[in-house]
C-alpha positions in Angstrom: -48.6 105.4 119.1 -46.5 105.2 122.3 -45.3 102.0 123.7 -48.1 101.9 126.4 -50.5 102.0 123.5 -48.7 99.2 121.7 -48.6 97.0 124.9 -52.3 97.7 125.6 -53.1 96.6 122.2 -51.2 93.4 122.5 -52.9 92.6 125.9 -56.2 93.5 124.6 -55.6 91.2 121.4 -54.5 88.4 123.6 -57.7 88.7 125.7 -60.0 88.9 122.7 -58.2 86.0 121.0 -58.4 83.7 124.3 -62.1 84.6 124.5 -62.6 83.7 120.9 -60.8 80.4 121.5 -63.1 79.7 124.4 -66.3 80.2 122.2 -65.0 77.7 119.6 -65.7 74.1 120.8 -63.0 71.5 120.7 -59.2 71.9 120.7 -57.4 74.4 118.5 -54.0 73.5 117.2 -52.6 77.1 116.9 -50.0 78.9 118.9 -50.1 81.8 121.3 -48.7 84.2 118.8 -51.5 83.3 116.2 -54.2 83.8 118.9 -52.9 87.3 119.7 -52.6 88.2 116.1 -56.2 86.9 115.4 -57.4 88.8 118.7 -55.7 92.0 117.4 -57.4 91.8 114.1 -60.7 90.9 115.6 -60.4 93.8 118.0 -59.8 96.2 115.2 -62.5 94.8 112.9 -65.1 94.9 115.8 -64.1 98.4 116.9 -64.6 99.6 113.2 -68.1 97.7 112.8 -69.1 99.2 116.2 -68.2 102.7 115.0 -70.0 102.1 111.7 -73.1 101.0 113.7 -72.9 103.9 116.0 -72.5 101.9 119.0 -69.9 104.3 120.5 -72.5 107.1 120.5 -74.9 105.3 123.0 -73.3 104.8 126.5 -74.8 101.6 127.4 -74.1 99.6 124.1 -70.2 99.3 124.5 -70.6 95.7 125.7 -72.1 94.9 122.1 -68.8 95.8 120.5 -67.0 93.3 122.7 -69.4 90.7 121.6 -68.6 91.6 118.0 -64.9 91.4 118.6 -65.1 87.9 120.3 -67.3 86.9 117.5 -64.8 88.1 114.8 -62.0 86.3 117.0 -64.0 83.0 117.0 -64.4 83.3 113.1 -60.6 83.9 112.9 -59.8 81.1 115.0 -61.9 78.7 113.1 -60.7 79.9 109.7 -57.1 79.7 110.8 -57.6 76.2 112.1 -59.4 75.0 108.7 -56.5 76.5 106.7 -53.9 75.0 108.7 -55.5 71.5 108.6 -56.0 71.7 104.8 -52.3 72.5 104.4 -51.2 69.3 106.2 
């Protein structure tokens, strides 16, 4: 993977992570790096699920993959927030 691909993945992960945080109600006490990492993981998981469901084969259904990715990001944000609150 070239450096432009790595930078693109980080930017997309940040966007997906931020959108996931917007979906979750209330204030989340996690940092920017955790948001980007959750967003990256959610983007990869959502793309994988979209591929398994065959959503890339249909031209008009790519937005469903975005919803899946944002949903995974929201779940990741909630899970990370609960894990961090239990540790304290």
